C-alpha positions in Angstrom: -41.6 -56.7 -75.2 -41.6 -58.5 -72.0 -39.8 -57.5 -68.7 -37.8 -60.1 -66.9 -36.2 -59.6 -63.5 -32.5 -60.1 -63.4 -29.8 -60.1 -60.8 -29.0 -56.4 -60.0 -31.5 -55.2 -62.7 -34.0 -56.3 -65.3 -34.2 -57.4 -69.0 -36.6 -56.4 -71.8 -37.1 -59.4 -74.1 -39.6 -60.3 -76.9 -42.7 -61.8 -75.7 -41.8 -65.0 -77.5 -38.6 -65.4 -75.5 -38.3 -67.8 -72.7 -36.0 -67.7 -69.6 -34.3 -70.8 -68.5 -33.7 -70.6 -64.7 -30.2 -71.2 -63.5 -29.5 -74.6 -62.0 -29.0 -74.8 -58.3 -25.3 -74.9 -57.3 -24.0 -78.4 -56.6 -24.2 -79.3 -52.9 -21.1 -80.0 -51.0 -20.6 -83.4 -49.5 -22.2 -83.7 -46.1 -24.1 -80.4 -46.5 -27.8 -80.1 -46.0 -28.9 -77.6 -48.7 -32.2 -77.1 -47.1 -30.7 -75.9 -43.9 -28.2 -73.5 -45.5 -29.2 -69.8 -45.1 -28.7 -67.5 -48.0 -27.8 -63.8 -47.6 -30.5 -61.6 -48.9 -29.9 -60.0 -52.2 -28.7 -56.4 -52.0 -29.3 -54.4 -55.2 -27.6 -51.3 -53.7 -23.9 -50.1 -54.0 -21.4 -51.0 -51.4 -22.0 -49.1 -48.2 -25.7 -48.8 -48.9 -28.7 -51.0 -48.1 -32.2 -51.0 -49.7 -35.0 -49.3 -47.9 -38.3 -49.5 -49.8 -37.6 -48.4 -53.4 -34.4 -46.6 -52.5 -30.9 -47.2 -51.1 -29.8 -45.6 -47.8 -26.3 -45.2 -46.3 -25.1 -47.8 -43.8 -23.7 -46.2 -40.6 -20.8 -48.5 -40.0 -19.7 -46.6 -36.9 -23.0 -47.2 -35.1 -23.1 -50.9 -36.2 -19.5 -51.3 -35.1 -18.6 -52.5 -38.6 -15.3 -50.6 -38.9 -11.7 -51.3 -38.2 -10.7 -48.1 -36.3 -8.3 -48.4 -33.4 -9.5 -47.8 -29.8 -7.6 -44.5 -29.8 -9.3 -43.3 -33.0 -12.8 -42.0 -33.7 -15.0 -43.5 -36.4 -16.6 -40.9 -38.7 -19.4 -42.1 -41.0 -19.3 -40.9 -44.6 -21.6 -41.6 -47.5 -21.1 -45.2 -48.4 -18.1 -45.6 -46.2 -16.3 -44.4 -43.0 -13.0 -42.8 -41.9 -10.8 -43.2 -38.8 -9.7 -39.9 -37.2 -7.7 -38.8 -34.1 -9.5 -36.7 -31.5 -8.5 -33.0 -31.1 -5.2 -32.7 -29.4 -3.8 -35.9 -30.9 -2.0 -36.7 -34.1 -1.9 -39.9 -36.1 1.3 -41.9 -36.0 0.9 -45.1 -38.0 -2.3 -46.6 -36.9 -2.3 -45.0 -33.4 -3.2 -41.6 -32.0 -0.5 -39.9 -30.0 -1.0 -36.9 -27.7 0.3 -33.5 -29.0 2.5 -31.7 -26.5 1.2 -28.2 -27.1 3.5 -26.7 -24.5 6.4 -27.1 -26.9 4.9 -24.4 -29.0 4.8 -21.8 -26.2 1.1 -21.1 -26.3 1.2 -19.8 -22.7 2.7 -16.5 -21.4 3.9 -18.0 -18.1 3.5 -21.7 -17.4 2.1 -24.4 -19.6 0.7 -27.8 -18.3 0.2 -30.5 -20.9 -2.8 -32.9 -20.3 -4.0 -35.8 -22.5 -5.5 -34.2 -25.6 -5.2 -30.6 -24.4 -3.2 -28.2 -22.3 -3.8 -25.5 -19.7 -2.0 -22.2 -18.9 -1.1 -21.1 -15.4 0.2 -17.7 -14.1 2.8 -16.8 -11.6 1.7 -15.5 -8.2 0.3 -11.9 -8.5 -1.2 -12.6 -12.0 -4.4 -14.2 -13.3 -5.4 -15.6 -16.7 -6.8 -13.2 -19.3 -9.9 -13.9 -21.3 -8.0 -15.8 -23.9 -6.8 -18.3 -21.2 -3.2 -17.9 -22.4 -2.0 -14.4 -21.4 -1.4 -13.3 -17.8 -2.5 -10.0 -16.4 -1.5 -8.3 -13.2 -3.8 -8.7 -10.2 -4.5 -5.5 -8.2 -4.1 -6.9 -4.7 -4.9 -3.5 -3.2 -8.5 -3.7 -4.6 -8.8 -7.3 -3.4 -8.1 -6.6 0.2 -4.3 -6.7 0.6 -3.3 -6.9 4.3 -1.8 -3.5 4.5 -2.6 -1.6 7.7 -2.5 1.9 6.2 -1.6 2.4 2.5 -1.3 -0.1 -0.3 0.5 0.4 -3.7 -0.1 -2.1 -6.5 3.0 -3.0 -8.5 3.6 -5.4 -11.4 2.9 -8.9 -10.0 2.9 -7.9 -6.3 2.1 -5.0 -4.0 3.8 -2.8 -1.4 2.6 -1.6 2.0 3.5 1.9 3.1 2.8 3.9 6.3 1.6 7.4 7.0 3.9 10.1 8.3 4.9 9.4 11.8 4.8 5.6 11.4 7.2 3.0 10.2 6.7 -0.4 8.5 6.8 -3.4 10.9 8.9 -6.5 10.3 6.0 -8.3 8.7 5.8 -5.7 6.0 2.1 -5.0 6.6 1.7 -3.4 10.0 2.6 0.2 10.8 4.2 1.1 14.1 4.3 4.5 15.7 7.6 6.4 15.6 8.7 7.8 19.0 10.1 11.1 17.6 10.9 12.3 21.2 13.4 9.5 21.7 15.4 10.5 18.6 16.6 13.9 19.8 16.3 16.2 22.9 16.3 19.3 20.7 12.9 18.8 19.1 11.2 20.9 21.8 12.4 23.7 24.0 10.8 22.3 27.1 9.0 19.0 26.9 8.3 16.6 24.0 5.2 14.5 24.1 4.9 11.5 21.7 1.5 10.9 20.1 0.2 8.3 17.6 1.8 9.3 14.3 3.2 12.6 15.6 4.6 14.5 18.5 3.8 17.8 20.3 5.7 20.3 22.4 4.5 21.5 25.7 5.5 24.5 27.8 5.7 25.0 31.5 3.1 27.0 33.4 3.4 30.7 32.6 4.6 30.1 29.1 2.9 29.6 25.8 3.9 27.8 22.6 5.6 29.9 20.0 5.2 28.2 16.7 5.4 24.4 17.3 8.6 24.0 19.3 9.6 27.1 21.2 8.2 28.5 24.5 7.5 32.1 25.1 6.9 33.8 28.4 3.4 35.0 29.0 3.3 38.7 30.1 0.6 38.4 32.8 0.9 42.2 33.4 -0.2 42.8 29.8 -2.9 40.1 29.7 -4.3 41.1 33.1 -3.7 37.7 34.6 -2.3 39.0 37.9 -3.5 39.7 41.5 -1.9 43.2 42.0 -3.8 45.9 43.9 -4.2 49.5 43.0 -1.3 50.5 45.2 1.0 47.9 43.5 2.7 47.6 40.2 2.8 44.3 38.2 6.3 43.2 37.2 6.5 40.4 34.7 9.1 37.7 35.4 9.8 34.4 33.6 6.9 32.1 33.9 5.0 34.4 36.4 4.5 37.9 37.6 5.3 39.8 40.8 3.4 42.6 42.6 5.5 45.4 44.1 4.6 48.6 45.9 4.2 51.5 43.6 6.2 53.9 45.8 9.4 52.1 46.7 11.4 55.1 47.8 12.2 55.2 51.5 13.0 58.4 53.4 14.9 60.6 52.8 14.5 59.5 49.1 11.9 61.0 46.9 10.3 59.2 44.0 10.8 61.0 40.8 9.6 58.2 38.4 8.2 54.7 38.5 11.6 53.1 39.3 13.8 56.0 40.4 14.4 57.5 43.8 16.4 60.7 44.4 17.9 61.9 47.6 17.9 65.8 47.5 21.2 67.4 48.4 19.3 69.9 50.5 18.6 67.3 53.0 21.4 66.8 55.5 20.6 63.0 55.7 21.5 62.7 52.0 25.1 63.7 52.3 26.4 60.2 52.9 23.8 58.4 50.7 23.7 57.8 47.0 22.1 60.6 45.1 19.9 58.3 42.9 18.6 54.8 43.2 17.1 53.0 40.1 15.2 49.9 40.8 14.8 47.2 38.1 13.4 43.7 38.2 15.0 41.1 36.1 14.2 37.4 35.6 17.2 35.3 34.9 16.7 31.8 33.5 18.7 29.0 35.0 19.9 27.5 31.7 22.2 30.4 30.9 25.9 29.5 30.4 28.2 30.9 33.0 30.0 33.1 33.4 27.6 35.4 31.6 27.0 39.2 31.5 23.6 39.8 32.9 23.3 43.6 32.7 25.5 46.7 32.5 25.3 49.9 34.6 27.1 53.2 34.5 27.0 56.6 36.0 24.6 58.9 34.1 26.7 62.0 34.9 30.5 62.3 35.3 31.8 65.0 37.5 35.5 66.0 37.9 36.9 64.3 40.9 33.8 62.2 41.5 34.2 58.6 42.5 31.4 56.2 41.7 31.0 52.9 43.5 28.7 49.9 42.6 27.8 47.0 44.9 25.2 44.3 45.2 23.1 45.2 48.2 20.9 42.0 48.5 19.9 38.8 46.7 23.4 37.3 46.5 23.4 35.1 49.6 25.2 32.3 47.8 27.7 34.5 46.1 26.6 33.6 42.6 26.9 37.2 41.3 29.8 39.6 41.1 30.6 43.0 39.6 33.5 43.6 37.2 34.7 46.8 35.5 34.2 46.5 31.7 35.2 50.0 30.6 37.4 52.5 32.5 35.9 55.9 33.0 38.3 58.7 32.1 
């Protein structure tokens, strides 16, 4: 047998066989056959080309030997190619049209469509989560919210609050001191002093604060804060103290106790004088309502036919005090 090459293959024929070559095709009028270029013979299937003893795929996309539209992508395949639309587009006829992903509500808040894709946006007070679609609350307090004192994070926003003694300003951020003393004159017994965020009560000299608002007289006689000598007795009065002589009885009276003087009936000079004098010191505050009962006195002993008289001996120069009978003595 003898091998003869043939178009697209080969032939095995007896050695005695002869091959008659095919005649050349007739030339066209006016055509120079010697100058006509012939395409090289390709023994490979469509979409392939020979390379050595084998056939390799032809990349029509790289050689621009395809008919894809400008909006399409050329994808090479074994022996051929396909035209596809990019991600975010869909094929309508021979063209690729952008897909409006926002119609499918992919975003939790706002969706913005862009060519071939989309993006999600969040409302103020929120930020995109890791999936780029959901929105999570932003903690403005941890991010330096402009609150002057206290900050409270809420869903999508934040609130500013003030400490006790302050109130929120018109801007919603600053805290202004509250002047508690201007609200009422009854907060303190004597004087109210406003301080940043609070107030305090003060008492006049000779008084001390009782609790937080009331004033209590200081008994200088008990605390030893007085200037009385040994021959004097300390008498406490409102806001101060007074030193008086220990023996306040004048002749013909005789002192029988710290504040009582008695005129003995055995002395002729005592016949027209009160038998007993009791001395008491009282401190009367000026804010008392008038008329007001200050103190009450009465005879310690009642004798048949006796007549007791009471009068103010001194200290009533302006006539502010008077004596009235409250209970008749029978």
